[in-house]
C-alpha positions as CSV (number, residue, x, y, z in Angstrom):
1,X,1.8,8.9,11.3
2,X,-1.6,7.3,11.8
3,X,-1.1,3.5,11.9
4,X,-4.7,3.0,10.8
5,X,-3.7,4.7,7.5
6,X,-1.0,2.2,6.7
7,X,-1.7,0.6,3.3
8,X,-1.0,-3.1,3.2
9,X,0.8,-2.7,-0.1
10,X,3.1,0.1,1.2
11,X,1.0,3.1,0.3
12,X,0.2,5.6,3.1
13,X,-3.5,6.1,2.9
14,X,-3.4,9.2,5.1
15,X,-2.3,11.4,2.2
16,X,-4.3,9.6,-0.6
17,X,-6.1,12.1,-2.9
18,X,-9.0,9.7,-3.2
19,X,-9.5,9.2,0.6
20,X,-11.6,12.4,1.0
21,X,-13.2,12.2,-2.5
22,X,-14.6,8.7,-1.9
23,X,-15.0,8.7,1.9
24,X,-12.5,5.8,2.0
25,X,-11.5,4.9,5.6
26,X,-8.1,3.6,4.6
27,X,-6.7,0.2,4.0
28,X,-6.8,-1.1,7.6
29,X,-10.4,-0.1,8.2
30,X,-11.9,-1.2,4.8
31,X,-10.7,-4.9,5.3
32,X,-9.6,-5.4,1.7
33,X,-12.6,-3.6,0.1
34,X,-11.6,-0.1,-0.7
35,X,-13.8,2.3,-2.7
36,X,-12.7,0.7,-6.0
37,X,-13.4,-3.0,-5.2
38,X,-11.7,-5.9,-3.6
39,X,-7.9,-5.6,-3.2
40,X,-6.2,-9.0,-3.6
41,X,-3.0,-7.6,-1.9
42,X,-4.9,-6.6,1.2
43,X,-6.9,-9.8,1.2
44,X,-3.7,-11.8,1.1
45,X,-2.2,-9.8,3.9
46,X,-5.3,-10.2,6.1
47,X,-5.5,-14.0,5.3
48,X,-1.9,-14.4,6.5
49,X,-2.6,-12.3,9.7
50,X,-0.4,-9.4,8.8
51,X,-1.4,-5.7,9.1
52,X,0.8,-5.0,6.0
53,X,2.9,-7.0,3.6
54,X,6.2,-5.8,5.2
55,X,5.8,-8.7,7.7
56,X,5.6,-11.4,5.0
57,X,8.6,-13.6,4.4
58,X,7.8,-13.6,0.6
59,X,8.3,-9.8,0.3
60,X,8.1,-8.7,-2.5
61,X,5.7,-11.3,-4.0
62,X,4.5,-11.5,-7.5
63,X,1.2,-9.6,-6.6
64,X,3.2,-6.7,-5.2
65,X,5.7,-6.6,-8.1
66,X,2.8,-6.5,-10.5
67,X,1.2,-3.6,-8.6
68,X,4.5,-1.7,-8.3
69,X,5.2,-2.1,-12.0
70,X,1.6,-1.2,-13.2
71,X,1.8,1.5,-15.8
72,X,-0.9,3.7,-14.2
73,X,-0.6,3.0,-10.5
74,X,3.0,1.8,-10.1
75,X,5.7,3.6,-8.2
76,X,9.5,3.9,-8.1
77,X,10.2,1.6,-5.2
78,X,8.6,3.8,-2.5
79,X,6.0,1.2,-1.4
80,X,8.7,-1.5,-0.9
81,X,10.8,1.0,1.1
82,X,7.7,1.9,3.2
83,X,6.9,-1.7,4.0
84,X,10.5,-2.5,5.1
85,X,10.5,0.7,7.2
86,X,7.2,-0.1,8.9
87,X,8.2,-3.8,9.5
88,X,11.3,-2.5,11.3
89,X,9.2,-0.2,13.5
90,X,10.0,3.1,11.7
91,X,7.0,5.4,11.6
92,X,7.8,7.3,8.5
93,X,6.8,6.9,4.8
94,X,7.8,8.1,1.4
95,X,5.1,9.7,-0.8
96,X,4.6,7.7,-4.0
97,X,6.0,9.0,-7.3
98,X,4.0,7.2,-9.9
99,X,5.6,5.7,-13.0
100,X,3.1,7.4,-15.2
101,X,3.9,10.9,-13.8
102,X,7.6,10.3,-14.1
103,X,7.4,9.3,-17.8
104,X,5.6,12.6,-18.7
């Protein structure tokens, strides 16, 4: 696992389908400004001095819960599991299963 591809919200950017399409360098390298605009989750993590939200004592915060429950981009708990794993030093990740895909 490439640690530079750890998404601050719990997504692993190394397998993101948009990474190659948009030339996105990943969450760590784009400094809260991925291809789609400013990310408030990444900005918050950076402002607190964390390389991802798994190190925050307020995990999961309202911003993360809103993202996780988003109809189009939400997941089934994989990002939260990833963050907890990464914070404990585990170098593995779960691929996201989006809520939208699961409802179809």
